[in-house]
C-alpha positions as CSV (number, residue, x, y, z in Angstrom):
1,M,98.5,70.8,133.6
2,K,97.8,74.4,132.6
3,A,99.2,76.8,130.0
4,L,100.3,80.4,130.3
5,V,100.4,82.4,127.0
6,L,102.1,85.7,126.9
7,S,100.2,88.2,124.6
8,G,101.4,91.5,125.9
9,G,104.3,93.5,124.7
10,A,104.5,96.5,122.4
11,G,105.9,94.9,119.2
12,T,108.2,97.8,118.5
13,R,110.0,96.0,115.7
14,L,106.7,95.7,113.8
15,R,105.8,99.4,113.9
16,P,103.8,101.1,112.5
17,I,101.6,97.9,112.2
18,T,101.6,97.4,116.0
19,H,100.5,101.0,116.7
20,T,97.0,99.8,115.9
21,S,97.2,96.0,116.2
22,A,98.5,93.4,118.6
23,K,101.6,91.8,117.2
24,Q,100.3,88.4,118.1
25,L,97.3,89.0,115.8
26,V,99.3,89.9,112.7
27,P,98.5,87.1,110.3
28,V,100.8,84.6,108.5
29,A,99.1,82.6,105.7
30,N,96.0,84.6,106.6
31,K,95.8,83.4,110.2
32,P,97.0,85.3,113.3
33,I,100.2,83.9,114.7
34,L,98.5,83.6,118.2
35,F,96.0,81.1,116.7
36,Y,98.8,78.7,115.8
37,V,100.0,78.9,119.4
38,L,96.6,78.1,120.8
39,E,96.1,75.2,118.3
40,A,99.5,73.7,119.4
41,I,98.5,73.9,123.0
42,A,95.1,72.3,122.3
43,E,96.9,69.4,120.6
44,T,98.8,68.6,123.8
45,G,95.5,68.0,125.6
46,I,95.9,71.1,127.9
47,T,92.6,72.9,128.0
48,D,93.0,75.5,130.8
49,V,94.9,78.6,129.4
50,G,95.8,81.8,131.1
51,M,96.4,84.7,128.7
52,I,98.7,87.5,129.8
53,V,97.5,90.7,128.1
54,G,98.5,94.4,128.1
55,D,97.4,97.4,126.2
56,T,96.1,95.4,123.3
57,G,94.0,93.1,125.6
58,P,90.6,94.2,124.2
59,E,91.6,93.3,120.7
60,I,93.0,89.9,121.8
61,R,89.8,89.2,123.8
62,E,87.7,90.0,120.7
63,A,89.8,87.6,118.5
64,V,90.2,84.7,121.0
65,G,87.0,85.0,123.0
66,D,86.5,82.3,125.7
67,G,88.8,80.0,123.7
68,S,86.1,77.5,122.8
69,Q,86.9,77.8,119.1
70,F,90.2,76.1,119.9
71,G,88.8,73.6,122.4
72,L,90.2,75.7,125.3
73,Q,89.0,77.6,128.3
74,V,90.8,81.0,128.4
75,T,91.3,83.2,131.5
76,Y,92.6,86.7,130.8
77,I,95.3,88.1,133.2
78,P,96.0,91.8,132.8
79,Q,99.6,93.0,133.0
80,S,100.1,96.7,133.7
81,A,103.3,96.9,131.8
82,P,105.7,94.5,130.0
83,L,107.8,93.8,133.1
84,G,109.3,90.5,132.1
85,L,108.4,86.8,131.7
86,A,109.0,86.0,135.3
87,H,106.7,88.9,136.2
88,A,104.0,87.2,134.1
89,V,104.4,84.0,136.2
90,L,104.3,86.1,139.4
91,I,100.9,87.7,138.5
92,A,99.5,84.5,137.3
93,R,100.0,82.7,140.6
94,D,96.3,82.5,141.5
95,F,95.4,81.1,138.1
96,L,98.3,78.6,138.1
97,G,97.8,77.4,141.6
98,D,99.9,74.3,142.4
99,D,99.6,72.9,138.9
100,D,102.5,72.2,136.4
101,F,102.3,74.5,133.5
102,L,103.5,75.2,130.0
103,M,104.5,78.8,129.3
104,Y,104.4,79.8,125.6
105,L,105.2,83.2,124.0
106,G,102.3,84.2,121.8
107,D,104.4,85.6,119.0
108,N,106.5,82.4,118.5
109,F,105.9,79.9,115.7
110,I,107.0,76.3,116.0
111,S,106.3,73.8,113.2
112,G,105.2,70.3,114.1
113,G,103.7,71.3,117.5
114,I,105.0,70.7,121.0
115,T,103.1,67.6,122.0
116,D,106.1,65.3,122.3
117,L,107.9,67.9,124.5
118,V,104.9,68.2,126.8
119,E,104.5,64.5,127.0
120,G,108.1,64.0,127.9
121,F,107.8,66.6,130.7
122,R,104.7,65.0,132.1
123,K,106.5,61.6,132.2
124,E,109.8,62.7,133.7
125,R,108.6,65.8,135.6
126,P,111.8,67.7,136.3
127,D,111.5,71.0,138.2
128,A,111.8,72.8,134.9
129,Q,112.4,72.0,131.2
130,L,113.7,74.5,128.7
131,V,113.1,74.2,124.9
132,L,116.3,75.1,123.0
133,S,117.3,75.6,119.3
134,R,120.7,76.2,117.7
135,V,121.0,79.7,116.2
136,P,123.7,81.4,114.2
137,D,123.6,84.6,116.4
138,P,122.9,83.7,120.1
139,T,123.5,87.3,121.3
140,A,119.9,88.1,120.4
141,F,118.5,85.5,122.7
142,G,118.6,83.9,126.1
143,V,121.3,81.2,125.9
144,A,121.7,78.0,127.8
145,E,124.8,76.1,128.9
146,L,124.4,72.3,129.3
147,D,126.4,69.5,130.9
148,A,127.1,66.2,129.2
149,S,123.7,64.8,130.2
150,G,121.7,67.7,128.8
151,R,120.9,69.3,132.2
152,V,121.1,73.1,132.3
153,T,124.1,74.4,134.2
154,G,123.8,78.1,133.4
155,L,121.8,80.8,131.6
156,E,122.5,84.2,130.1
157,E,120.1,86.8,128.7
158,K,121.4,88.2,125.4
159,P,125.1,87.7,126.2
160,Q,127.8,89.6,124.4
161,H,130.0,86.6,124.5
162,P,127.7,83.5,124.4
163,K,128.9,80.2,125.9
164,S,126.9,78.2,123.5
165,D,124.7,78.5,120.4
166,L,121.6,77.1,122.2
167,A,118.9,79.7,122.3
168,L,115.8,79.6,124.5
169,V,112.8,79.0,122.3
170,G,109.7,80.8,123.7
171,V,108.4,77.6,125.3
172,Y,109.0,76.6,128.9
173,L,107.7,73.8,131.2
174,F,107.5,74.3,134.9
175,T,106.4,72.6,138.1
176,P,105.3,74.8,141.0
177,A,108.9,75.1,142.1
178,V,109.3,78.1,139.8
179,H,107.1,80.2,142.0
180,E,109.7,80.5,144.8
181,A,112.3,81.5,142.1
182,V,110.3,84.3,140.6
183,R,109.6,85.7,144.1
184,A,113.3,85.6,144.9
185,I,114.9,87.4,142.0
186,R,115.2,91.2,141.4
187,P,114.6,93.2,138.2
188,S,117.4,93.2,135.7
189,A,119.3,96.2,134.3
190,R,116.4,96.7,131.8
191,G,113.9,96.8,134.7
192,E,112.3,93.4,134.0
193,L,112.0,90.2,136.0
194,E,113.8,87.8,133.7
195,I,112.8,84.2,133.4
196,T,116.4,83.4,132.8
197,D,117.3,84.8,136.2
198,A,114.5,82.7,137.8
199,V,115.8,79.5,136.1
200,Q,119.4,80.4,137.1
201,W,118.2,80.7,140.7
202,M,116.7,77.2,140.4
203,V,120.0,75.9,139.0
204,E,122.0,77.3,141.8
205,A,119.5,75.9,144.3
206,G,120.3,72.5,143.0
207,Q,117.0,71.8,141.3
208,D,116.6,69.6,138.3
209,I,116.5,71.8,135.2
210,R,116.5,69.8,131.9
211,S,116.5,70.8,128.3
212,G,114.9,69.6,125.1
213,E,116.4,70.6,121.7
214,L,113.8,71.5,119.1
215,S,114.2,69.6,115.9
216,G,111.6,71.5,113.8
217,Y,111.3,75.0,112.5
218,W,111.1,77.9,115.0
219,R,110.8,81.6,114.5
220,D,110.2,84.5,116.9
221,T,107.9,86.6,114.6
222,G,108.9,89.9,116.2
223,S,110.2,91.5,113.0
224,V,109.0,91.9,109.4
225,V,111.7,89.7,108.1
226,D,110.7,86.9,110.4
227,M,107.0,87.3,109.7
228,L,107.6,87.0,105.9
229,E,109.8,84.0,106.4
230,V,107.1,82.2,108.5
231,N,104.5,83.2,105.9
232,R,106.6,81.7,103.1
233,M,107.2,78.4,105.0
234,L,103.5,78.0,105.8
235,L,102.4,78.7,102.3
236,E,104.8,76.1,100.9
237,S,103.1,73.4,103.0
238,Q,99.5,74.3,102.1
239,D,97.2,72.4,99.7
240,R,95.7,73.9,96.6
241,C,92.1,75.0,97.1
242,I,90.1,77.2,94.7
243,E,86.8,78.3,96.3
244,G,86.5,81.7,94.6
245,D,85.6,82.7,91.1
246,V,88.4,82.5,88.6
247,D,87.7,83.5,85.0
248,S,89.1,81.8,81.8
249,A,91.5,84.7,81.2
250,S,93.3,84.0,84.5
251,E,96.0,81.5,85.3
252,V,96.5,79.9,88.7
253,L,99.7,77.9,89.2
254,G,100.8,75.7,92.1
255,R,99.8,75.7,95.7
256,V,97.2,78.5,95.7
257,R,94.2,78.9,98.1
258,I,91.5,81.3,96.9
259,G,88.8,81.9,99.5
260,P,85.1,81.9,99.0
261,G,83.7,85.0,97.4
262,A,87.1,86.0,96.0
263,T,87.1,87.1,92.4
264,I,90.1,86.7,90.0
265,R,89.9,88.4,86.6
266,A,92.5,88.5,83.8
267,S,95.3,87.8,86.4
268,R,98.1,85.4,87.0
269,I,98.5,83.9,90.5
270,V,101.7,81.9,91.1
271,G,101.9,79.8,94.3
272,P,102.4,79.3,97.0
273,A,99.9,82.1,97.7
274,V,96.6,82.7,99.5
275,I,93.8,85.1,98.5
276,G,91.3,85.8,101.2
277,A,87.5,85.6,101.0
278,G,85.9,88.6,99.2
279,T,89.1,89.9,97.7
280,V,89.1,91.0,94.1
281,V,92.2,90.7,91.9
282,T,92.0,92.2,88.3
283,D,94.6,92.6,85.6
284,S,97.3,91.8,88.2
285,Y,100.2,89.4,89.0
286,I,100.4,87.8,92.5
287,G,103.7,86.0,92.9
288,P,105.0,83.3,95.3
289,S,105.0,83.6,99.1
290,T,102.2,86.2,99.1
291,S,99.2,86.3,101.5
292,I,96.4,88.7,100.7
293,A,93.7,88.8,103.4
294,E,90.0,89.3,103.1
295,D,88.2,92.1,101.2
296,C,91.2,93.5,99.5
297,R,91.3,95.1,96.0
298,I,94.3,94.5,93.7
299,H,94.1,96.1,90.3
300,D,96.7,96.4,87.6
301,S,99.5,95.7,90.1
302,E,102.3,93.2,90.9
303,L,102.9,91.7,94.4
304,A,105.3,89.1,95.6
305,S,106.7,87.7,98.9
306,S,104.4,90.0,100.9
307,I,101.6,90.0,103.5
308,V,98.6,92.3,102.9
309,L,96.1,92.7,105.7
310,R,92.3,93.0,105.5
311,G,90.6,95.7,103.4
312,S,93.7,97.1,101.7
313,S,94.0,98.1,98.0
314,F,96.6,98.4,95.3
315,E,96.0,100.4,92.1
316,S,98.4,100.4,89.2
317,V,101.5,99.7,91.3
318,R,104.7,98.1,89.9
319,R,106.2,96.2,91.8
320,V,105.8,95.4,95.5
321,E,108.0,92.8,97.2
322,A,109.0,91.7,100.7
323,S,106.4,94.0,102.3
324,L,104.0,94.0,105.2
325,V,100.9,96.2,104.5
326,G,98.4,96.9,107.3
327,R,94.6,96.9,107.3
328,N,92.7,99.3,105.0
329,A,95.9,100.7,103.5
330,Q,95.7,102.3,100.0
331,V,98.7,102.0,97.7
332,A,98.4,103.7,94.3
333,L,100.5,105.0,91.4
334,A,101.3,108.7,91.9
335,P,100.1,111.1,89.2
336,Q,102.7,112.1,86.6
337,G,104.6,115.3,87.3
338,P,107.8,116.6,88.8
339,V,109.8,113.9,90.6
340,A,109.0,114.0,94.3
341,H,108.0,111.7,97.1
342,R,105.2,112.4,99.5
343,L,105.3,110.2,102.6
344,V,103.2,109.7,105.7
345,L,105.1,107.3,107.8
346,G,104.7,105.8,111.3
347,D,107.3,106.0,114.0
348,H,110.5,104.0,113.3
349,A,109.6,103.4,109.7
350,R,112.2,102.5,107.1
351,V,111.9,103.6,103.5
352,H,114.0,102.7,100.5
353,I,113.6,105.0,97.5
354,Q,115.2,104.9,94.0
355,S,115.0,108.3,92.4
């Protein structure tokens, strides 16, 4: 059995971060979301992974390499444009051959792994198995309709009037039967080959399409709100580990990880939180649900419920919450003077100012 990991896509909801970084490599709890996906695949015993990549392919190749750090063997499959999940299966045909395969979206997070789901599929081996989760707003997802036995009888992609609250999680299990389906369908109104259309084709062809409802935590990390929520959840499950240098004038409370080479001076760190290797925190407060990556500088500032990427700095800033800050960003207190706001913002940015 093989795995197909989708790591293309523009990540428009995470701009401007994704103007310069792959959305699958934005870290939660100081580890790229894609790494959690690859670790979950390795836990199933699958070792042969095809990675669909787009414009950010070079960055993903640099981070993942040949996959050996995860116990995997990774083959990169370029996709010229994000033309749909079924298109990804279509262009991966040579890699997949006649093997069963797991398809996993590289920006999805599932707690507890997927090993039981994969083992169940291997044992029963239906033509396809969809992983589902109940959601409050199904209109934002692909939605499945089931019969009394749990078999899939219909699918809709982001329906205005959903027939159920069962959303498709970004994990799919297929036999080679899916290849005929992806060749048979045509692009949707948005110009993509939809995997929901391919599975619907299989349903109408009388094939055995089953479902498995996810019992654990699942998030599509395509937005800042979802990234922060996954970050919070992961930090709450971590163990306390202090490897850096914390002076006697500082206070570290709760589940806090401080990486090697990090320095904490005259500061208060309240967990759950993580401070990356080489980061320096002085005269500051770091509140719960905060991840600060490697080689950052935080001085005379307050941060909470935020993600700060590598090499960024905060100087005399009160107070930052619910924020995602990119690499090598600089945030500082403006000099005193007439009240004004000077902004340099990326496309589609949102700013809330009290003046």
